[in-house]
N, C-alpha and C positions, 0 to 999 in steps of 0.2 A: 268234182270235188276231189281233194286229195288227202289221204291219210298221212300225214307228215310224222315221222318217227324219228326221235335222237334221245341219246342217252349219255351220261357222263358220270364219272365216279372219282372220290378221292379216297386213297388207301388209308388204313390205320397206321398211325406214325410207326416206322420201323418195319413196316411189312412191305414185301415186294409185290406180293400177290393180294387181289381184293376179295373180299369174301362175299361180296354183292356181284351177281352175273345178270346181265340183261341179254336176252335174245329175242329177236325179231324175225318173223316170217311173213312175206307178202305173196299172197296167191291172187288168182285172178277174182275170186269171189270175196274174198275177206283178209284182213291183216290181224295178226296175231303178235301180242308183245308180253314177254314173261321177265318179271324182275324177282330173283331168289336169292335169299340172304341164309348162308350157312352159318351154324352155332358157332359164337365166339369169333374167331378172326385166324387170318394166316392160311397155310396150306391145306389144312383140313377143311376150314370153312370153304374155301375156293372149289375144293373137289365136290363137296356137298352141293354147293349151289349150282356149279356147271352140271352136275348130274341131274338134278332136280329140274333146271331150266331146260336141258336138252332133251328129257323125258317128256316133259309137258309139250313142249313145241312140236316135237315128232309125232305125239299121239294126238295131238288137237289137229293138226294138218290130215291125220287120217280119219278124223270125224268120230274118235273114240269117246264114248260116255264119261262125263266127268268122274262118276263113280269109280269106273275102272283105270281113269287116268291117276286119280289119288291112290289107288290100291298098288297100282305098279310102281309109284314113287315111294311108298312106304316099304314096298317089299323089296325095292332095289338098294336103297341106300343102306351103307354100312352102319352098323350100330357103335357107338362109341363104348369103349370100356370103362373109361371114366365117368359118363353121364348115364350109361345104361340105356342111350337112346340115340337114334339118328335124327337129327333136328335139322331141318332147312325150311323156313318160312317162304311164301310165294303170293305172287299177285299176277293174275292173267288178266290182261285186255282183250277183247274180241270185238272186231269191227267188221261188219257185213257192208260190201261195197254198195250194193243194188239198192238198198232200203235205208242205208245209214244206222241200222240198228245195232245198239253196242251191249255187251255183257262184261261185267267186272266180277271176278272170283278173287277174294282175298282170304289167305290162311296166315293169320298173326301177324302181317305187314302193318304199316301205319295205314290209316284211311286214306283212299285216294282222293286228290284234289279235282273238283270239278268247276270250270268257270264258263260262263254264256255271258256273251253281251260284255266282257270286261268285268263282270261280278261273278263272286263264287255262289254256287247254289248246291244244295243238298238232295241227295237222292237216297231215299229209304232204301235200307238193307234188308233182305231177307235171308236169315240164317238156316242153312242145311247143315246137317250131320252126315258125314260120310266117313265111315268105318271108325266110328268114334272121334272124328276130327271136325270141328266146327268151321264151316266154309261161310262166309259172308257174300251174298250174292245181291248185285246191284244191275239193273237194266235200264235202258232209255234208247234215245233215237238222237243221233247227232245233229246240230245244225251249224251252219257255215260259222267260223268263228270260235267255236267251242274248243276247250282245252282241258285235256286230261293229265294230271300229273300222279306219277306213283313214287313215292320216297321210301328208302330204306329207314331203319330205326335210326342209324346214326346221325342221318341228315335231320330228322324230326327232333333228335334229343336237344337241338339248340332251341327249341319252342316252336310248337306248332302254329300258334297263333301269329308269331313274328314272320314265320315263313308264309302263311297265308296273306299276310300283307303285303309283303314283298312280291308275292306272285301277282298280287291284285293290281300293285302299280305297274308291273310289266305289261299284264294284259290291257290295261287302259290304254296303253299306248299302241295297241293294234300291231303286236310284232308280226314280222313276215314269215317267221319259221320256227319250229319247234326247237331247232338248235339254239337260236338266240335266247329263248326263255330258260332252257336247261342249263346252257353255258353260264349266263349271268346268275343264275340261282346257285350253281356250285361255285363260281368265282366269289360271291357273298360268304358264302361258308367257309371258304378257303381263307379269305381275309379275316374273317371271325374270329379262326383258331390259328392264325399265323402259319397255315399249311400244315400244322401238327394236329391232325384230327383223333381224337381218342377211339374212335370206332370207323368202320367203313361207312362213307357216306355216298349214295347213289340216288340220281333223279333221273326217271325216264318220262319223256312227255310225248303226248299224242294231240297233234294240233290238226283241226279239220278245216282245210282252206281250200280256195279254188287251185287247181292244178296248173302247174306251169311247164308248157312243153316248149322243146327247140327243137329246129332242124339246121343241121350244119351241111351245106353244100360244099365239097372240096374235090377238086380235080375235074377235068374234063371227062365226060363219057367216052367209052372205048369206040362207040359208033357216032360218029359226027352227026349223023342224023337225028340222034336223040337229044341235041342240044337244046332245043325248042321245049320239047316234052319235060325235059328235066327243069328247066327254067320255070316252067309252068307249074310243075309240081311243088317246087319250093315257094313259089309266089301264092299258091292255094292252100299250103299248110296253115292250119289254125293256131298259130303260136309265134313265137320269136323266130327270127330268120337271120342266119349268119351265112355270109359266103366267105371261104378261105381260098386265096390263090388269085393271081393275076388273070389267068386264063379262064378260070372259072367266073371270076368277076365280069371278064369281057361277054361272056356268053349270057349272063343274066342282063347286062347293060343292053347288048345287041337285041335281047327279045323285047326289053322295056323301050328300046328306042331312044335310050338316054347315053349319058357319059359319065364315068366314074369321077367324082371330085375329091381331090386328096385333102385331108387335115393335116397341114405340115406340122402343126403344134405338136403332133403325136409322134413323130418321126425321131428315132434314136440312132445313134451312130452304127449300132448292129442290128436295127430293126425298122423296116419300112413303115411309112405312116398308114394310118387306116383311111379307108375311103367311105364315100357317102354315095348311096343309091337310093332311089324312091322304092318304098314299100319294103325294103331290107334293113334290118336294126343294126347291122354290123356287118363291114366289109374290111377284111383283112389280106395282107400276104398269106403265102401258104405254108411252106414247110417250116421257114425260120419262126415265124409267129406261133405256129401250133405246138413246136417244140418248146419255146420259150413260156408259152401257157402252162404247158404240163410241168414244166419246173416251178412256174408261180403257185399252181396248186398243191404241189408237192411240199414245196417250203412253207406253205401256209396249213399244211395238215389237213386240206379238204375244207378248211374253214372259210366261208365268204368273207367273214368280218376280220380276217387277217390278211388278206391281200393287201399288196403295196396300195398305197394312195394315189399312185401317179396314173396319167391317163396316157396310156400306149397300146398298142394293138395286143400284146400278151396279157395284159392285166385285164382290159376289156373283155377279151375272149375268155379268160380264165372266170371273169365274173357271170358271163352268160352261161356258161357250162356250169358253175356251181349252184346259180340260182334257179336252173331248171330241175325239174322232178323227173322228166323223162327226155331223152335226146334221141334224135333219129340222124344218122350220119348218112348222106347221099354220097358215096365214096365212088368218084369216076376213076376207071382204071387205066386210061390212056398214059403213056409214058411221056415224061417230060425229060428229055435227053440232058436237060442241066443237072437233073438230081439223080438220073438212073441210066444204067447201061442198058439200051434197048434189047441188048442180047441175052439179058437175065431175066428169070421167069417172073411173071406179074405178081405171084405169092411172095416174093422177097423185094417188092416194091417199097421204097423208103416211105412214102406217103401212107401206104396201106399199113405198114408196119407202125408208123406212128399213130395213126387213127386207131388201131386195135390196142396200143399201150394206153392211149387216153380212155378208151371205153373200159378197159379193164380197172383202171384207176378209179373212174366214175362209178363202176357196178359196186367197188369195194365200198362206196359211200352209200349203198343201197338206192342208187339211181336205177331207173329203167332204162336201158341202152338198147339200140338196134342198130346195125349197120347194114345198108343196103348197097350194093355194088352195083355198078352200072357200066 
């Protein structure tokens, strides 16, 4: 199972900075999400919310008790001369990966939305007082398909019941990602206020769903004796499988005792067609297609739903990369003389640099990315 996290905000009209801040941390044993809202709006609110969220995430990662976390937040935030207080609300979601137990801590933010089997359900809160501050605690265990949504006051101001109804409609569709639910919710709010929100509006979603993993094999191994080993490694991978590169495709085809068939309908004037191999989800050309896929992902802002509707190698590769939660690149380091001066060091290989650029972009989308050089 995978803890899918995504958030989106709409700034208060006339403000360049948002007074709501979301921070997420994914560790080996747990995931942590914090939504903090600074008092009022603008620059000061952004500073207060950022300080609050950063402090909470940092201390939670260090397993500091909640009492000490709240004390640190209160003692760190600057005090407003106008209001005589440093005020920033927050909600913390913590999910343990091993047993799927979760905990929600809420200080003056709207109540968290919980959905199971596409329908809303309530979890009783247990209030605790920490240094004079009332914290509402909720605990439980996640099941496959569960969704938790944290909204800032600006988003809920349009009506909590209406928002809950909208989320119910989305959850009944069995969405594939937290991004879809959050994006549709913020878009709905944006339309309702014609893009001119009276307050900062933020929504952070946590969707508990099956993990989607992907292996991309690109480039022949440095040692040709490893060809069959690497092909076997790809085919044994328990997830989606992609091959990028003609020589790499030939290695896998040879191991399978098969031949690559091409889909001519996917060919473009500047992009070769995709291929078809048994047991492999996608086969594409290498350098050109990977570079075009990176451009596609950047132009779409990393949003799967904004990719072009065309069927070609670049779009199909970008789709596989954005759909996956974790990506393992199996990067062969043999030099292709068509793309690389064989006298140059392998560290500045065009293929290697391109894969590392793609990996950096995907990590920026909170995806787990590993590169294995061979």
